[in-house]
FIVEX-275561 format. One line per 10 residues: number of its first residue (from 0); their letters; for each residue x, y, z of N, C-alpha, C. Coordinates in Angstrom, 1 decimal. Atoms other than C-alpha are relative to their C-alpha. Example, Ala and Ser with C-alpha at 12.3 -4.5 7.8 and 13.67 -1.06 7.14 Angstrom:
2
0) as) 0.9,-1.2,0.0,12.3,-4.5,7.8,0.9,1.2,0.0 | -0.9,-1.1,0.0,13.7,-1.1,7.1,-0.8,1.1,0.8
***
This chain:
108
0) xxxxxxxxxx) 0.8,-0.4,-0.4,3.1,7.2,-8.1,0.7,1.6,0.2 | -1.2,-1.4,0.0,4.1,11.2,-7.9,-0.5,0.5,1.7 | 0.2,-0.6,-1.3,4.1,13.0,-4.6,-1.6,0.8,0.0 | 1.4,-0.5,0.4,0.8,14.7,-5.8,-1.1,-1.0,0.5 | 1.1,1.1,0.0,-0.9,11.5,-6.0,-0.2,-0.6,1.2 | -0.3,0.4,-1.3,0.4,10.2,-2.8,-0.8,0.6,1.0 | 0.9,-0.8,-1.6,-1.0,13.0,-0.5,-1.4,0.2,-0.4 | 1.4,0.0,0.0,-4.4,13.0,-2.1,-0.8,-1.4,0.2 | 0.8,1.4,-0.3,-4.6,9.3,-1.7,-0.2,0.1,1.7 | -0.1,-0.1,-1.7,-3.7,9.5,2.0,-1.2,0.8,0.4
10) xxxxxxxxxx) 1.2,-0.5,-0.6,-6.0,12.2,2.3,-1.4,-0.7,-0.1 | 1.1,0.7,0.8,-8.9,10.2,0.4,-0.5,-1.3,1.3 | 0.1,1.3,-0.7,-7.9,7.0,2.5,-0.8,0.3,1.3 | 0.3,-0.2,-1.5,-8.3,8.8,5.8,-1.0,0.8,-0.1 | 1.2,-1.2,0.1,-11.3,11.1,4.7,0.0,1.5,0.6 | 0.2,-1.3,-0.6,-9.7,14.2,5.5,-0.1,0.8,-1.3 | 0.5,-1.1,1.1,-11.1,17.0,3.2,1.3,1.1,-0.1 | -0.7,-1.2,0.4,-9.1,20.0,1.5,-0.2,1.1,1.2 | 0.6,-1.3,-1.4,-11.0,22.5,4.4,1.0,-0.7,1.1 | -0.5,0.5,-1.0,-9.5,19.9,7.2,1.3,0.1,0.0
20) xxxxxxxxxx) -1.4,-0.3,-0.1,-5.9,19.7,5.9,0.2,1.3,0.2 | -0.3,-1.4,-0.2,-6.0,23.6,5.7,-0.3,0.4,1.5 | 0.1,-0.3,-1.4,-7.5,23.8,9.4,1.2,-0.4,0.7 | -1.4,0.4,-0.9,-4.5,21.4,10.6,1.2,0.5,-0.6 | -1.8,-0.6,0.4,-1.4,23.2,8.8,-0.1,1.3,0.0 | 0.0,-1.6,0.4,-2.7,26.7,8.3,0.1,0.5,-1.3 | 0.0,-0.3,1.7,-2.5,26.3,4.6,-1.2,0.3,-0.4 | 1.5,-0.2,0.7,-5.2,27.9,2.4,-0.3,-1.0,-0.6 | 0.5,1.0,0.8,-7.5,25.8,1.2,0.2,0.1,-1.8 | -0.1,-0.4,1.8,-7.0,27.4,-2.7,1.2,-0.7,0.1
30) xxxxxxxxxx) -1.0,0.6,0.3,-3.5,26.5,-2.0,-0.2,-1.4,-0.2 | 0.2,1.4,-0.1,-4.3,22.9,-1.3,-0.9,-0.6,-1.4 | 0.9,0.0,1.1,-7.0,22.7,-4.0,0.9,0.3,-1.3 | -0.5,0.1,1.4,-4.7,23.9,-6.7,1.3,-1.1,-0.1 | -1.0,1.2,0.4,-2.0,21.2,-6.1,-0.9,-0.9,-0.3 | 0.7,0.9,0.4,-4.9,18.8,-6.5,-0.4,0.3,-1.6 | 0.2,-0.3,1.3,-6.2,20.5,-9.8,0.8,0.4,-0.6 | -1.4,-0.2,1.1,-2.8,21.6,-11.3,0.7,-1.3,0.4 | -1.1,1.3,0.1,-1.1,18.4,-10.4,1.2,0.7,0.3 | -1.6,-0.5,-0.2,1.5,20.3,-8.7,0.2,-0.4,1.5
40) xxxxxxxxxx) -0.3,1.0,-1.2,3.3,19.1,-5.6,0.3,1.3,1.1 | 0.0,-1.1,-0.8,3.7,21.2,-2.3,1.2,0.3,0.1 | -1.3,-0.9,-0.1,6.6,23.7,-1.6,1.0,-0.8,0.8 | -0.6,1.1,-1.0,9.4,21.8,0.3,-0.2,0.6,1.5 | 0.6,-0.6,-1.5,8.6,24.4,3.4,-1.4,-0.6,0.6 | 1.5,0.5,-0.5,5.0,22.9,3.5,-0.3,-1.6,-0.1 | 0.3,1.7,-0.4,5.8,19.1,3.2,0.3,-0.4,1.1 | -0.1,0.4,-1.6,6.9,18.6,6.7,-1.3,0.4,0.7 | 1.3,-0.5,-0.9,3.8,20.5,7.9,-1.3,-0.8,-0.6 | 0.9,0.8,0.8,1.7,18.4,5.4,-0.2,-1.4,0.6
50) xxxxxxxxxx) -0.5,1.7,-0.4,3.4,15.1,6.7,-0.6,0.0,1.6 | 0.4,0.0,-1.3,2.7,16.1,10.2,-1.4,-0.3,0.5 | 1.6,-0.2,-0.3,-0.9,17.0,10.2,-0.7,-1.2,-0.9 | 0.4,1.2,0.3,-1.6,13.7,8.4,0.6,-1.0,0.3 | -0.8,1.2,-0.9,0.7,11.5,10.4,0.7,-0.9,-0.9 | -0.7,0.7,0.5,2.8,10.3,7.6,1.6,0.6,-0.2 | -1.6,-0.4,0.3,6.5,10.3,7.1,0.3,1.0,-1.2 | -0.5,-0.5,1.7,8.4,12.5,4.3,0.1,-0.7,-0.8 | -0.6,0.6,0.5,9.9,9.6,3.5,-1.3,-0.8,-1.2 | 0.8,0.6,1.1,6.6,8.1,2.1,-0.6,1.1,-1.0
60) xxxxxxxxxx) 0.6,-0.7,1.1,5.1,11.2,0.6,1.0,0.1,-0.9 | -1.2,-0.6,0.9,8.4,11.8,-1.1,0.5,-1.1,-1.1 | -0.6,1.0,0.7,9.4,8.3,-2.1,-0.9,-0.9,-0.4 | 1.1,1.2,-0.7,6.5,6.2,-1.1,0.5,-1.0,0.2 | 0.0,1.1,-0.4,8.1,4.3,0.9,0.1,0.5,1.6 | 0.0,-0.4,-1.4,8.5,4.0,4.8,1.3,-0.1,0.6 | -1.1,0.2,-0.1,12.1,3.8,4.5,0.4,1.3,0.7 | -0.2,-1.2,-0.8,13.7,6.2,6.9,1.3,-0.2,1.0 | -1.2,0.1,-1.1,17.1,6.8,9.0,-0.3,-0.2,1.4 | 0.5,0.0,-1.5,16.7,5.4,12.4,0.8,1.3,0.7
70) xxxxxxxxxx) -0.4,-1.4,-0.6,18.9,8.5,13.5,-0.7,0.9,0.2 | 1.0,-1.1,0.3,16.1,10.6,12.4,-1.2,0.0,0.6 | 1.6,0.2,-0.7,13.1,9.2,14.1,0.2,0.3,1.5 | 0.3,-0.3,-1.3,12.5,11.1,17.2,-0.9,-0.7,1.1 | 1.0,0.2,-0.7,10.8,10.1,20.2,-0.8,0.7,0.3 | 0.5,-1.0,-0.4,8.0,12.1,21.7,0.9,0.5,0.9 | -0.7,-0.6,-0.5,10.3,12.9,24.4,1.1,0.7,-0.2 | -1.3,-0.6,0.6,13.1,14.0,22.3,-0.7,1.4,-0.9 | 0.9,-0.8,0.3,10.4,15.9,20.4,0.0,1.3,0.8 | 0.4,-1.1,-1.4,9.5,17.8,23.7,1.4,0.7,-0.1
80) xxxxxxxxxx) -1.3,-0.9,-0.9,13.2,18.6,24.4,0.2,1.0,-0.9 | -0.1,-1.1,1.3,13.7,20.1,21.0,-0.7,1.2,0.2 | 1.1,-1.2,-0.3,10.7,22.1,21.6,0.3,0.9,1.1 | -0.4,-0.8,-0.8,11.8,23.4,24.5,1.5,0.6,-0.1 | -1.0,-0.8,0.6,15.3,24.0,23.3,-0.2,1.2,-0.6 | 0.2,-0.9,1.0,14.1,26.1,20.7,-0.6,1.0,0.4 | 0.9,-1.1,-0.9,12.1,28.2,23.3,0.7,0.7,0.8 | -0.9,-0.6,-1.2,14.9,29.2,25.5,0.8,1.0,-1.1 | -0.9,-0.7,0.3,17.3,31.9,25.0,1.2,-0.3,-0.2 | -1.3,0.2,0.4,20.9,31.9,23.6,0.9,-0.5,1.3
90) xxxxxxxxxx) -0.7,0.2,-1.8,22.3,31.9,27.6,-0.2,-1.5,0.1 | 0.3,1.1,-0.5,20.1,29.4,28.3,0.2,-1.3,-0.5 | -0.5,1.0,1.0,20.7,27.1,25.3,1.2,-0.7,0.1 | -1.5,0.3,-0.2,24.2,27.1,25.7,0.5,-0.9,1.3 | -0.2,0.6,-1.1,24.0,26.0,29.5,-0.6,-1.3,-0.3 | 0.6,1.3,0.3,21.5,23.1,28.3,0.9,-1.0,-0.8 | -1.1,0.6,1.0,24.3,22.1,25.9,0.8,-0.5,0.9 | -1.3,0.5,-1.2,26.9,21.9,28.2,-0.5,-1.2,1.1 | 0.6,1.0,-1.0,24.6,20.0,30.8,-0.2,-1.6,-0.6 | 0.1,1.5,1.0,23.7,17.3,28.1,1.2,-0.6,-0.3
100) xxxxxxxx) -1.3,0.5,0.1,27.2,17.0,27.3,0.7,-0.6,1.2 | -0.3,0.6,-1.2,28.1,16.4,30.7,-0.5,-1.2,0.5 | 0.9,1.1,-0.1,25.5,14.0,31.3,0.5,-1.2,-1.2 | -0.4,0.8,1.1,26.7,12.2,28.2,1.3,-0.9,0.3 | -1.0,0.3,-0.6,30.1,11.7,29.6,-0.1,-0.8,1.3 | 0.2,0.9,-1.6,29.2,10.4,33.2,-0.6,-1.2,-0.9 | 0.8,1.5,0.3,27.2,7.5,31.2,0.9,-0.6,-0.8 | -1.0,0.8,0.6,30.1,6.6,29.1,1.2,-1.3,0.6
***
């Protein structure tokens, strides 16, 4: 099964229309429709957006498996920490990193 086929199977299995996927992702409905009618795949930058909107892993969409590296599976708390970190200025980010490093040294 191809990426394109897996994408539209997941959408069909979960009752997600092209319009609904467009709403969830911000990707135009015409682009999503083109993936279907022209049997093309989403571009690399759109794959994680689509996967998040559909609640599937990129491993599943790309390879058809749920295999993933456990080091790259983030908890909701870790995702929130990354979000906060991304929204801070450079100075705050450096202080937070130093703080995290200190904490990890104390726990060792």
